[in-house]
C-alpha positions in Angstrom: 102.9 -17.5 60.3 100.2 -19.1 58.2 102.4 -21.8 56.7 100.8 -25.2 56.6 102.6 -28.3 57.8 101.9 -31.9 58.2 101.6 -35.0 56.1 98.2 -34.1 54.7 99.4 -30.8 53.2 100.7 -32.3 49.9 97.4 -34.3 49.5 95.4 -31.1 49.9 97.6 -29.3 47.3 97.3 -32.1 44.8 93.6 -32.5 45.4 93.1 -28.8 44.5 95.3 -29.2 41.4 93.6 -32.3 40.2 90.9 -30.6 37.9 93.6 -28.8 36.0 96.3 -31.3 36.1 95.8 -32.9 32.7 96.3 -29.5 31.0 100.1 -29.9 31.6 100.3 -33.6 30.4 101.4 -32.5 26.8 104.5 -31.0 28.5 105.3 -34.4 29.9 104.7 -36.5 26.7 108.4 -37.1 26.0 109.1 -38.1 29.6 106.0 -40.4 29.7 107.1 -42.1 26.4 110.6 -42.5 27.8 109.2 -44.1 31.0 107.1 -46.5 29.0 110.1 -47.5 27.0 112.3 -47.9 30.0 109.7 -50.0 31.8 109.8 -52.4 28.9 106.7 -54.0 30.1 105.5 -57.1 28.3 102.4 -59.2 28.4 103.8 -61.2 31.4 104.4 -58.1 33.5 102.4 -56.4 36.2 103.1 -52.8 37.1 102.1 -50.4 39.8 102.3 -46.7 39.4 102.7 -45.1 42.8 101.5 -41.5 42.9 99.8 -42.0 39.6 98.1 -38.6 39.5 95.5 -38.7 36.8 97.0 -41.7 35.2 99.0 -40.2 32.5 101.6 -42.9 32.5 99.0 -45.7 32.7 97.2 -44.3 29.6 100.5 -44.3 27.7 101.1 -47.8 28.8 97.6 -48.8 27.5 98.3 -47.2 24.1 101.7 -49.0 23.8 102.1 -51.8 21.2 103.2 -54.2 23.9 101.2 -53.8 27.1 101.7 -55.3 30.6 99.3 -58.0 31.7 98.0 -55.6 34.5 98.8 -52.1 35.5 97.4 -50.4 38.6 97.7 -46.8 39.7 97.4 -45.5 43.3 97.5 -41.9 44.5 97.0 -40.4 48.0 94.7 -37.8 46.4 91.3 -39.2 45.6 90.6 -36.2 43.4 93.5 -37.2 41.1 92.1 -40.6 40.4 
């Protein structure tokens, strides 16, 4: 019926969306700020952002007054990184 299935389908979808993804980040600003606050990351912390997308959360963490020692983002879609 033309419906795609399998584990690679989401990766293909996100890879196609990657070039436009950051256009919607302003809509997530409050959620990203809340996530940074909830993480409560300090200089002794190390964080991993799984399914980081284009790194919106990591950029918010980098701009925070108190930042983690290290933060790493991973994503199945190479185009997102």
